[in-house]
C-alpha positions in Angstrom: 2.3 10.5 -12.7 1.3 11.1 -8.7 -1.7 9.2 -7.5 -4.6 12.1 -5.7 -6.9 12.6 -3.4 -9.8 10.7 -5.9 -8.3 7.3 -5.1 -9.9 8.0 -1.2 -12.7 6.1 -0.7 -12.4 4.0 -3.5 -13.1 -0.2 -3.2 -10.5 -1.5 -4.9 -9.0 -5.4 -5.6 -5.8 -6.4 -5.1 -3.9 -8.6 -6.8 -1.9 -10.1 -3.8 2.4 -10.9 -5.0 4.3 -10.0 -1.5 2.0 -12.1 1.3 2.3 -11.4 4.6 5.9 -12.5 6.0 7.2 -13.2 1.9 10.8 -10.8 1.9 11.1 -8.4 -1.4 12.7 -10.6 -4.4 15.6 -8.0 -4.9 16.4 -7.2 -1.6 16.2 -10.7 1.0 16.8 -8.4 4.3 13.6 -6.4 3.7 10.4 -9.4 4.7 6.7 -8.1 4.9 5.2 -6.6 7.6 1.3 -6.6 5.6 -0.3 -8.5 2.3 2.0 -5.8 -0.6 0.1 -6.5 -4.3 -1.2 -4.4 -7.3 -4.5 -3.7 -9.1 -5.2 -5.3 -11.8 -5.8 -3.2 -15.6 -4.4 0.1 -13.4 -1.2 2.0 -14.1 1.3 3.8 -12.5 4.5 5.8 -13.0 6.8 2.8 -14.1 4.1 1.5 -16.0 3.2 -1.9 -13.5 -0.3 -2.0 -12.1 -0.5 0.9 -9.7 1.0 -1.2 -5.9 -1.0 -1.0 -2.4 -0.7 -1.9 1.3 -3.4 -4.4 3.0 -3.4 -4.1 5.9 -6.6 -5.8 7.8 -5.5 -9.0 7.4 -3.3 -11.3 9.8 -2.5 -13.8 7.7 -1.0 -14.3 4.1 -3.3 -14.1 1.4 -3.2 -14.4 -2.5 -6.2 -11.7 -3.2 -9.5 -9.7 -1.7 -11.5 -6.2 -2.4 -10.9 -3.3 0.8 -11.2 0.0 1.2 -8.1 3.0 -0.1 -7.8 4.9 3.4 -4.3 6.5 2.4 -2.0 7.4 -0.6 1.8 7.1 0.4 3.3 9.9 -1.1 7.1 9.3 -2.2 9.1 12.1 -2.6 12.1 10.6 -4.2 10.5 7.6 -5.8 8.8 7.6 -9.8 6.0 5.7 -8.0 3.3 6.4 -5.4 1.3 3.5 -3.4 -1.8 3.1 -2.1 -3.2 2.2 1.6 -6.5 -0.2 1.2 -7.6 -1.2 4.8 -10.3 -4.5 4.8 -11.3 -4.2 8.3 -10.7 -1.1 10.9 -10.2 1.7 11.5 -6.6 3.1 10.7 -4.7 6.1 11.9 -2.2 7.9 9.9 0.6 6.9 13.1 -0.6 3.3 13.0 -0.2 3.3 9.2 3.8 4.6 9.5 4.1 1.9 11.5 2.6 -0.8 9.4 4.1 0.1 6.2 7.7 1.5 7.9 9.4 -2.5 6.7 9.5 -1.1 2.9 9.0 3.2 3.7 12.3 3.4 6.4 14.2 3.8 3.3 11.6 6.6 0.9 11.2 9.9 2.2 7.4 9.5 1.7 4.4 11.1 3.8 0.6 9.6 3.5 -2.3 11.7 3.2 -6.1 11.0 4.1 -9.3 11.9 3.9 -9.7 14.6 6.2 -10.7 13.8 9.1 -9.7 11.0 9.2 
């Protein structure tokens, strides 16, 4: 199941399971440069809740609400990711830079709302 543009602009609640500065549970060389979590009550292609990168907070957090500003389409993986902002305006280039710590391992592209 691919995520579609209907997610863009939605306000969502995120439960953080990989806070800023934490290490990936299976690949300890990957350190999270942003908070990363999931949307409770949703389901991604892997059967788990939809994952999201959270942009804005400069410290590790446990949960937040924010606006979906982009979708990361992974062309070589079964699930896409959401990009959620809690503050500020983000360009595609800034999003790519913020999530490169993990997305550098995938063939992915970013979809934003038209005019973003």
